[in-house]
C-alpha positions as CSV (number, residue, x, y, z in Angstrom):
1,M,0.4,0.1,-0.1
2,T,1.4,3.4,-0.8
3,D,1.1,6.6,0.9
4,R,0.8,8.4,-2.0
5,R,-2.2,11.1,-1.6
6,T,-4.5,11.8,-4.9
7,I,-5.8,15.6,-4.2
8,L,-7.9,18.1,-6.3
9,H,-8.2,21.6,-6.5
10,C,-11.4,22.3,-7.9
11,D,-12.4,26.2,-8.4
12,L,-15.3,27.7,-10.3
13,D,-14.4,30.3,-12.9
14,A,-15.2,33.8,-12.1
15,F,-17.8,32.8,-9.7
16,Y,-20.4,35.9,-8.6
17,A,-20.4,36.9,-12.3
18,S,-20.4,33.7,-13.3
19,V,-23.5,33.3,-11.1
20,E,-24.8,36.5,-12.8
21,Q,-24.5,35.6,-16.3
22,R,-25.6,32.0,-15.4
23,D,-29.1,33.3,-14.1
24,H,-29.4,36.4,-16.5
25,P,-28.8,35.2,-20.3
26,E,-28.6,39.0,-21.4
27,Y,-25.5,39.1,-19.4
28,R,-23.9,36.7,-21.2
29,G,-20.5,37.7,-23.4
30,K,-20.6,40.6,-21.7
31,P,-17.8,42.6,-18.9
32,V,-20.2,41.6,-15.4
33,I,-18.8,43.9,-12.5
34,V,-20.0,42.5,-9.5
35,G,-19.7,44.8,-6.1
36,G,-22.1,48.2,-7.4
37,G,-22.4,51.0,-9.1
38,P,-19.3,52.3,-11.4
39,S,-19.7,55.7,-9.0
40,E,-19.9,53.8,-5.7
41,R,-17.0,53.9,-3.3
42,G,-16.7,50.0,-2.9
43,V,-14.3,47.4,-4.6
44,V,-15.5,44.8,-7.4
45,S,-16.0,41.9,-5.8
46,A,-16.0,39.6,-8.6
47,A,-15.6,40.5,-12.9
48,S,-16.3,38.4,-15.4
49,Y,-13.3,37.2,-18.2
50,E,-15.0,39.9,-20.7
51,A,-14.6,42.4,-17.7
52,R,-11.0,41.5,-17.3
53,E,-10.2,42.1,-21.2
54,F,-10.6,45.4,-20.1
55,G,-7.9,45.4,-17.0
56,V,-11.3,45.4,-14.4
57,R,-9.5,42.9,-11.5
58,S,-11.1,42.0,-8.1
59,A,-10.7,44.6,-5.1
60,M,-10.4,46.9,-7.9
61,P,-12.1,50.5,-7.1
62,L,-15.7,50.3,-8.3
63,R,-15.0,53.9,-9.6
64,T,-11.8,52.5,-11.3
65,A,-13.3,49.8,-12.7
66,G,-15.7,52.2,-14.6
67,L,-13.0,54.4,-16.3
68,L,-11.8,51.3,-17.3
69,C,-14.9,49.9,-18.6
70,P,-17.4,52.1,-19.2
71,D,-20.2,49.7,-21.0
72,G,-20.1,46.9,-18.4
73,I,-23.0,45.7,-16.3
74,F,-22.7,46.8,-12.8
75,V,-24.5,44.5,-10.6
76,P,-24.5,44.6,-6.7
77,G,-24.4,41.3,-5.8
78,D,-26.5,38.9,-4.5
79,H,-24.8,36.8,-1.6
80,E,-27.6,34.4,-0.6
81,R,-27.5,33.1,-4.6
82,Y,-24.1,32.6,-4.5
83,G,-23.9,30.7,-1.3
84,E,-26.9,29.0,-2.5
85,A,-24.9,28.1,-6.0
86,S,-22.3,27.0,-4.0
87,D,-24.1,24.7,-1.7
88,Q,-25.2,22.6,-4.9
89,V,-21.5,22.6,-6.1
90,M,-20.2,21.0,-2.9
91,A,-22.9,18.7,-2.9
92,L,-21.2,17.1,-5.7
93,F,-18.0,16.9,-4.4
94,A,-19.3,15.2,-1.5
95,E,-20.8,12.1,-3.9
96,R,-16.9,11.6,-4.8
97,T,-15.5,11.6,-1.2
98,P,-15.8,12.8,2.5
99,L,-13.1,14.7,2.4
100,V,-13.9,17.8,0.8
101,E,-12.1,21.2,2.4
102,P,-14.2,24.3,1.4
103,I,-11.6,27.4,1.1
104,S,-14.4,29.7,-0.1
105,L,-17.9,29.9,-1.8
106,D,-15.7,29.1,-5.1
107,E,-13.4,26.4,-4.3
108,A,-12.5,23.6,-2.2
109,F,-9.8,20.4,-1.7
110,L,-10.9,16.8,-2.3
111,D,-8.8,14.0,-0.8
112,V,-9.6,11.5,-3.4
113,T,-7.2,8.9,-2.3
114,A,-9.6,6.4,-1.0
115,T,-12.4,7.1,-3.3
116,E,-10.4,6.9,-6.7
117,H,-10.9,3.5,-7.4
118,L,-14.8,3.3,-7.2
119,W,-14.8,6.1,-9.9
120,D,-12.0,5.1,-12.6
121,G,-9.4,6.9,-11.6
122,A,-8.6,10.7,-10.0
123,L,-8.4,12.2,-13.6
124,A,-12.3,10.5,-14.1
125,I,-13.3,11.9,-11.2
126,A,-11.8,15.4,-12.1
127,K,-13.5,15.5,-15.6
128,A,-17.0,14.2,-14.3
129,L,-17.1,16.8,-11.9
130,K,-16.7,19.7,-14.7
131,H,-19.2,18.4,-16.8
132,D,-21.6,17.5,-13.5
133,V,-21.0,21.4,-12.5
134,R,-21.9,22.7,-16.0
135,E,-24.6,20.8,-17.2
136,R,-26.4,20.7,-13.2
137,C,-25.2,23.6,-12.0
138,G,-24.8,26.2,-15.1
139,L,-21.2,27.1,-14.0
140,V,-17.8,26.4,-15.3
141,L,-15.0,24.6,-12.8
142,S,-11.4,24.5,-13.3
143,V,-9.6,22.1,-11.5
144,G,-5.6,20.6,-10.8
145,L,-4.6,17.3,-9.5
146,A,-2.0,16.1,-7.4
147,T,-0.2,14.5,-5.0
148,N,-0.6,17.5,-2.5
149,K,-2.4,20.5,-1.8
150,L,0.1,23.4,-2.6
151,C,0.8,21.6,-6.4
152,A,-2.9,21.1,-6.9
153,K,-3.8,24.7,-6.1
154,V,-0.8,25.9,-8.2
155,A,-2.4,24.0,-11.3
156,S,-5.8,24.8,-11.0
157,D,-5.1,28.1,-11.3
158,L,-2.8,28.0,-14.5
159,R,-5.3,27.6,-17.5
160,K,-8.3,29.8,-16.5
161,P,-11.3,29.3,-17.5
162,D,-12.3,25.6,-17.8
163,G,-9.1,24.1,-17.0
164,L,-7.8,20.6,-16.3
165,V,-4.3,20.5,-15.1
166,V,-2.3,17.3,-13.8
167,V,1.1,16.9,-12.3
168,P,2.1,13.4,-12.4
169,P,3.4,11.7,-9.0
170,G,7.4,12.5,-8.8
171,E,7.0,15.4,-11.5
172,E,6.1,18.4,-8.2
173,R,9.4,19.5,-8.5
174,A,9.8,19.8,-11.9
175,F,6.2,21.5,-12.3
176,L,7.3,24.1,-9.9
177,A,10.2,25.1,-11.6
178,P,9.4,27.7,-14.3
179,L,6.8,29.5,-12.7
180,P,7.2,32.4,-10.9
181,L,7.8,33.3,-7.0
182,E,4.4,34.9,-6.5
183,R,2.9,31.5,-7.2
184,L,4.3,29.8,-3.8
185,W,2.6,29.9,-1.1
186,G,4.1,32.4,1.3
187,V,5.6,34.5,-0.8
188,G,3.9,37.6,-1.0
189,P,5.3,41.0,-2.4
190,K,7.6,41.4,0.4
191,T,9.1,38.1,0.3
192,R,9.7,38.0,-3.5
193,A,11.3,42.1,-3.5
194,T,14.1,40.2,-0.4
195,L,14.4,37.1,-2.9
196,E,14.8,38.9,-6.2
197,R,17.3,41.1,-4.6
198,W,19.6,37.5,-4.0
199,G,18.8,37.1,-7.8
200,L,16.1,34.8,-7.7
201,R,13.3,35.1,-9.8
202,T,11.4,31.6,-10.4
203,I,10.6,29.1,-8.0
204,G,13.2,26.6,-9.5
205,D,15.4,29.1,-8.5
206,L,14.3,29.4,-4.9
207,A,14.2,25.4,-4.8
208,A,18.0,25.3,-5.7
209,F,19.5,28.0,-3.6
210,D,21.4,27.1,-0.3
211,L,18.8,26.0,2.4
212,A,21.2,27.0,5.0
213,T,21.5,30.4,4.0
214,C,17.4,30.7,3.4
215,E,17.1,30.0,7.0
216,A,19.5,32.3,8.0
217,R,18.0,35.0,6.7
218,L,14.3,34.2,7.0
219,G,14.3,31.9,9.8
220,E,11.6,29.5,9.8
221,H,9.6,31.1,7.1
222,G,12.6,30.8,4.8
223,T,12.6,26.9,6.1
224,A,8.6,26.7,4.8
225,I,9.3,28.3,2.0
226,H,12.1,26.0,0.6
227,E,10.4,23.0,1.4
228,R,7.5,24.3,-0.8
229,A,9.6,25.5,-4.1
230,R,10.7,22.0,-4.3
231,G,6.8,20.3,-3.8
232,I,6.9,19.3,-0.9
233,D,3.8,19.5,1.2
234,E,2.1,17.3,3.4
235,G,-0.7,19.3,4.8
236,P,-4.2,17.2,5.0
237,V,-7.9,17.8,3.4
238,V,-9.7,19.1,6.7
239,P,-13.0,17.8,6.0
240,E,-15.2,21.0,7.1
241,M,-16.2,21.6,10.6
242,A,-19.6,22.0,11.9
243,P,-19.9,25.8,10.9
244,K,-19.8,28.8,13.5
245,S,-22.7,30.5,12.2
246,V,-25.3,31.0,9.7
247,G,-26.2,33.6,8.2
248,H,-27.5,35.6,4.8
249,M,-27.7,38.9,3.5
250,H,-29.0,41.3,0.9
251,T,-28.0,43.9,-1.1
252,F,-30.6,46.3,-2.5
253,D,-30.5,47.2,-6.4
254,T,-30.9,51.3,-5.2
255,N,-30.4,52.4,-1.5
256,T,-33.8,52.7,0.2
257,L,-35.6,54.2,3.4
258,D,-38.9,52.2,3.0
259,P,-39.3,50.5,5.8
260,L,-41.7,47.6,4.5
261,R,-39.5,47.0,1.9
262,I,-36.1,46.7,4.5
263,E,-38.3,44.1,6.7
264,G,-39.9,42.2,4.3
265,M,-36.4,41.3,2.9
266,L,-35.3,40.9,6.3
267,L,-38.0,38.0,6.7
268,R,-37.1,36.5,3.8
269,L,-33.3,36.4,5.0
270,S,-34.5,34.9,8.5
271,E,-36.8,32.5,7.0
272,G,-33.6,31.3,4.9
273,V,-31.2,31.2,8.0
274,G,-34.1,28.8,9.9
275,R,-34.4,26.9,7.3
276,R,-30.7,26.2,6.9
277,L,-30.4,25.4,10.4
278,R,-33.1,23.1,10.4
279,E,-31.4,21.0,7.7
280,Q,-28.6,20.6,9.3
281,T,-30.0,20.2,12.7
282,L,-28.6,23.2,14.1
283,R,-29.9,25.9,16.7
284,G,-28.0,29.0,17.7
285,R,-28.6,31.5,20.8
286,T,-26.8,34.4,19.7
287,I,-28.8,36.5,16.8
288,S,-27.0,39.4,14.9
289,L,-28.1,42.1,12.2
290,A,-25.6,43.6,9.9
291,L,-26.7,46.8,8.2
292,R,-24.8,49.0,5.8
293,V,-26.6,52.8,5.4
294,A,-25.3,55.6,3.2
295,P,-22.7,56.5,2.0
296,F,-20.6,53.2,3.4
297,E,-21.4,52.9,7.2
298,T,-21.9,49.8,8.4
299,R,-23.9,49.1,11.6
300,S,-24.2,45.4,13.5
301,R,-26.9,44.6,16.6
302,Q,-26.7,41.4,18.4
303,R,-28.6,39.6,21.1
304,T,-28.3,36.4,23.1
305,L,-31.4,34.3,24.1
306,A,-32.1,32.4,26.8
307,D,-32.7,29.3,24.8
308,P,-31.3,28.5,21.4
309,T,-33.8,28.0,18.1
310,N,-33.6,27.4,14.5
311,D,-37.1,29.4,14.4
312,D,-38.0,31.5,11.3
313,A,-40.4,33.6,13.4
314,T,-37.9,34.3,16.3
315,I,-34.8,34.8,14.3
316,F,-37.2,37.4,12.5
317,R,-38.6,38.9,15.2
318,V,-35.1,39.4,17.2
319,A,-33.8,40.9,13.9
320,R,-36.6,43.3,13.4
321,T,-36.3,44.9,16.8
322,L,-32.4,45.0,16.3
323,L,-32.9,46.7,12.9
324,R,-35.3,49.1,14.4
325,D,-32.7,50.2,17.0
326,A,-30.0,50.6,14.6
327,L,-31.7,52.7,12.5
328,A,-33.4,54.9,15.6
329,E,-29.8,56.2,15.4
330,D,-30.9,58.4,12.6
331,R,-33.5,59.7,14.1
332,E,-32.2,60.8,17.9
333,Q,-29.7,62.7,15.2
334,G,-32.2,64.4,12.9
335,R,-30.6,62.4,9.9
336,T,-31.6,59.8,7.1
337,S,-29.3,56.7,5.5
338,P,-30.8,55.2,3.4
339,V,-30.2,50.9,3.4
340,R,-27.7,49.4,1.0
341,L,-27.5,46.4,2.7
342,V,-29.4,44.1,5.4
343,G,-28.2,40.4,6.9
344,V,-28.9,38.3,9.6
345,S,-27.1,35.8,10.9
346,V,-27.1,33.1,14.1
347,S,-24.3,32.0,16.0
348,G,-23.6,30.3,19.0
349,L,-24.9,26.9,17.3
350,I,-25.5,23.7,19.0
351,A,-26.7,20.7,16.9
352,G,-29.6,18.7,17.9
353,E,-33.3,18.9,17.1
354,Q,-35.3,21.2,19.8
355,L,-36.7,19.9,22.6
356,G,-39.7,21.8,24.7
357,L,-43.3,21.6,25.6
358,F,-46.6,22.1,23.6
359,E,-45.6,25.3,21.6
360,G,-41.7,24.3,21.0
361,A,-43.3,20.9,19.2
362,R,-46.4,22.7,17.5
363,Q,-43.6,25.5,15.7
364,S,-41.0,22.6,15.2
365,R,-44.0,20.9,12.9
366,L,-45.2,24.4,11.7
367,N,-41.3,24.7,10.1
368,A,-41.2,21.0,9.0
369,A,-44.3,21.6,6.8
370,L,-43.0,25.1,5.5
371,D,-40.0,24.1,4.9
372,A,-41.7,20.6,3.2
373,V,-43.9,22.8,0.9
374,R,-40.7,25.1,-0.5
375,E,-38.4,22.5,-1.0
376,R,-41.2,21.1,-3.2
377,F,-42.5,24.3,-4.9
378,G,-39.9,26.9,-4.3
379,D,-39.3,29.3,-2.1
380,E,-42.0,32.0,-2.9
381,A,-44.7,28.9,-2.5
382,L,-45.9,30.6,1.2
383,D,-45.5,34.2,2.9
384,R,-45.5,34.1,6.6
385,A,-47.1,36.8,8.5
386,S,-49.0,36.4,11.7
387,A,-52.1,38.5,12.8
388,Q,-50.3,40.8,14.8
389,E,-47.8,41.3,11.8
390,V,-50.4,42.5,9.7
391,R,-51.7,44.3,12.4
392,E,-48.6,46.5,12.7
393,R,-48.4,46.7,9.2
394,R,-51.7,48.6,8.6
395,R,-51.1,50.7,12.0
396,F,-47.6,51.7,10.2
397,G,-49.5,52.4,6.8
398,W,-47.7,49.5,4.7
399,I,-50.8,47.8,4.0
400,R,-54.3,48.8,3.4
401,P,-57.2,46.9,5.0
402,R,-59.0,44.9,2.5
């Protein structure tokens, strides 16, 4: 039996922008820039490959992107949709191996050492995943295949978009050698500048450099990057642990002061959080609100409950109170701040079903029924509104009595 591992690094290409193009056919083949409008003060979250041809890159100021690509399609982004798309893709990964380590919404490491024989080999797994992600999720996946995480990650980045690069066992050092230093984990701008002063330009140059000198000048960091330069990485693929929090957020197309619109979206987000908690058999004690108001101020509030919950109505009721508290600052200071983004999350998670008396059991059955209907007919199939909620909306003039 060999100790050799088989690792895949799977990376969704231009993920946020690709989800937008998937869901909006009119965007396809056009430069799409996610993050906000071209005159806003934020930064680019993602850019389609069409936008990258104009020089637009992630983390670039939106105003700079607007100058580079004035005809681009600028969208605020919808992280709830991106999270749903990510969950679909991660579920495909989990079909091939239980050893899946998500790094972000759009990338993950897979250790298929123990399962590749079930799928006709690792290369067949990589090709099948690319096909399934395209056909079942409408997205494009790049994959790197190697004996360790380092080489698999570097490989997946080399031929984007829609790439598949294999690093044969035993050729890790040769694969890395011609690549520039910045491709190596641990070599940032400062370290690269130091190495270049030593006359090193490629990863191969670093691998051939004297180890003792590297250790003397850079300490433990020098030892680590010298080892990586030779293609050595023993880091394991660590499956995703239980989440620390579950949350959703939404960015409005235009800033709004409409309380019906804001609280209506908060209700939707609360329902989504509650459903995800129940799907994972989790409950949480702390409910947090995130609010971004114009021009670019972020406010946060949280409240810890006596008993953990995964109930939509409870999450919304607390989040709504936090929202009103956060907006009360404006009234106290005689100002108005249009809302750009609202989000709700639950943390302090514990595993297990809701236990309790009759009322808790009844609410659990109601939530289960609502989940079943939405699973079958879609999230828009039902709207939840208690009599008290309706009375409050009428009192505020948000809806008219029939």
